[in-house]
N, C-alpha and C positions, 0 to 999 in steps of 0.2 A: 483742624483742631478748633473746637468751640470752647473758648475760655472765659466768656462773659455771660452772666445771667442777670436779667432785670427783674426787680421785685417792686411791683406797684403796691405801695403801702400807705397811700394817702387817704383811704376811705375813712368814713366816720364810725363805722361799726355800730349803727343805730340799733341793731337787733340785740345788742348786749348792754344797752343803757339800763341803769345808770353807771355800770362798771366802766364803760368806755368814755364817760364824760371827761375824764382826765387821764386815762390810760389807753394807749393804742390797742386795738383789738388784736393786732399781731403779737402783742406782748402777753396776751392771756396764756397762762401756763397750762399745758397738758401734763399733769402730774408736776414735775419739777423743771420743765424746760418750756420756754415760750414758743409759740407756734412758728414764729419767724426763724428761730434757730433750727428747728426741724427742717425747714425749707433750705436754709443755707447749707446745712450738712448734706442734704440731697444734691444740691448744686455742686458742692466741692467734690463729692464722690464721683460726679459725672465729669470732672475735670474743669469745671467752671469756677476757677478760683477768684476771679474778679466779680464781686457782687455789687451791683449798682441799684441803689434804692431811690425810687421816686416817692418822696415823702410829702407831708403837708404840715400845717400848723398843729402843734400839740404832739408831735411825733419824736421829740428830742430823745426820749428814752431808748428808741431803737438805735440811734447813733451811740448812745452811752453803753448799751449792751455789748456792742461790738468794739469795745475799747477796754483798756486796762483801768481798773478801779484801784488806784494806789492805796487809798485808805483801807479798803477791804482786804487787799492783798497783805498789807502790813499787819492788820489785826489778826488774821488767821494763819499767818506764816508759821510753819513749824508745828501746827496743830493737826489733829485728825480731820478737821473740817476742810482742809485743802482739797481733799478728794472730790468735794462737790463742785470744784471749779475745773476739773479735768476736761470736761466736754467743751466748755467755752474756750479754754486755753488752747485746745487742739484746733478749734475753728480759727482763732486769732492767729495762730502760727501758720496756717495754710492759706488763709484768705486775705484779699485786699478789698477794702470797702469804700465805695464812693457814693455820693448822694446829691440829689437835686430836688428842689421843691416844685410841686405842682400847685400853682396858685389858685386854680379853680377846678372844681370837680366836674369834668366834662366827658367822663366815660373812660373805659379801659383803653380805647384807641388813642385818646388824647394823652393818657398817662404814659403810654409807650412812646408816643412822639416826643413827650417832654424829656424822656430819657435818652434821646438820640445822641446828645453830646457826650454821654457817658459810654456809648456803645461804639460809635463810629461806623465805618463801612465794612462790616463783617457779620456773619451769622451769629445768632445769640439765642440763649434760652430765656424764657419768661416763666416765672413761678408765682402763683397766687397762694399766699400762705393760708388762706381760708380752707384750701383743700389739702388736708394732711394725707399723704400717701405712704404706706408702709409695705415692705415686701420681704419681711423677715431677714434672712441672711443673703437674699438675692440682690441683684442690682436694683437701685432706685429707678423711678419712672424716667427721670431725665437721662440717666445713663443708658437706659433701654432706647430712648429716643435718639440719643447721639449715635448709637450704633446703626439705627435706621437711617439717620441723616447721611452717614458715611456711605450708605448704599444709594440713596435716591437724590441727595443734594438739592432738596427743596424744603419748603416750610412743612412742618409736621405739627398736628394737634393731637393731644391725647383725648380719646373718646371712651365712653362707657355706656352700656345699656342702662336706661332708667325706666321706671314705670311710666306708662303712657299718660297718667294723670299728673306727672311731674315735669313733662317736657316744657311747660310754659316758664320754667325757672332757668332754662339753659339756652345756649346756642345749639342748634340741632343740624346734623349733616345729612346729606344724601350722597351716594356715590357707588362706585363699582368695587366689589370685593376682588382684590388682586390675589390674595391668598389669606389663609386664616389670620384674622386679626388686623389685616392691613387693607385700607380702602383708598382708592383714588377719588377724592372729593370733587363733585360737580355742582354742589349747591349747599348753601348754609342759610338758616333762618334764625334770627335772634328772638328768643322767648316767644315761640309761636303758640297759638291756641292748639289744643289737642287735635282738632279736626284738620288743621293746616300743617301739622308737623310732617315732614317728609320721612321720618323714621323715629325710632326711640334711641338713636345713638347721639348722646349729648357730649358736648365739648366740656372738659374739666380743666382745671387751672395749671396745665403744663403745655408749653409750646416751644418749638424750635422755629425761629423765624429768619428768613433771609433778609438782607438789608434793604432790598427794594420795597419792603413793606412800609418804610417811612414815607417815601414819596406817594405811595398809594393812600396812606392814611391822610396825608395833606390834602388830597383831592376828594376824600370821602365826606359826603355831607352828613349832618346829624341824622341818626336813625331812631331806634326804639328809645323812648323816654327823652327824646331831644338830645341824646348824647352821641358822641362819635364812637361807634361800635367797632371793635377789632374784628368781630365776625363779618361785618360788611366789607372791610378791607380785605379780609381773607377770601371772601367770595369773589372779589375782583381779581385777586391774585390767582385763584383757582381757574378762573375763566381765561386769564392771559397765559398761564403756564401750568404749574402743578402744585397742589397742596395735598398731603397725605393725612389720613386719619389712622390712629394706632390704638387698638384695644390693649392697654398695658397690662402687665402682670403685677399683681399686688392688690392691696385693699385701700380704698379711699374713704375718708370721713369728711363730711361737709361741716367743717368747724365754723362756718359762717352762720350756722343756725344753732340754737341752744341744744336741741335734742342730739344733733350730730356731734357737738362739742362734748356733751356728757358721754355719749357712746365712745368717742375717741379716748377720753380720759379713763374710762373703765377698761377699755381694751389695752391701752398702754400700761396701766397699773398691773393688770393681770398677766400680760404677755411680754412686755418689753422692759419695764422698769426693773432695775437691779436692786432688789430689796436687801 
């Protein structure tokens, strides 16, 4: 049973400045719900009720969101406005929330290593709130990956085909197709040039990781952009053992970019939001 999910939420969100100058990008609302709450709901659906946040300076509102606001509760108690708090109350009832600060921005690998004390020696999920994934009434992406982990018992990354002229934005995998939608990974490249990309199968922000990844990250030197890349650590893990790639069911929105965020907002308003 995987019951912990790590949320790296320490980034600056520079592509959304000036909005993110004083507000975490993870708190940007898609219609009426912040991005990070969509992610927490997905994790809880997958059985990961312990949500561990790797935060940074200026991210206090994330902690406040996953807590009770006594003044607000008192003001709207007994009114028709209480219905607007149902989703977050449900999350608070089911989840346990822990946090640690990442003092320096040294890459996703470093962020995950920072969260080691919150995870311990057990497999865990990782969810990047920038990637909003929706699957209608079906299982969320993490729940799909947990089912796959129960079969293979190794690290798993969610992958998606992307246009070849966009591979430079992602970690890209190469590997052997074992059956439809499932690959045994033999190579990964972080943000390759189009001509150097081994495929157009890009890693998106959902992972199931085995705990040996922490020791591998510790020995991983800085890579692309001088940062400690999780992709590099996973490449080592794939060479030593096994890492699977999974083409998930559902629709993914890149909410780390303004066009993707607008697309997600329009989609949720038209298809998900209960008017």
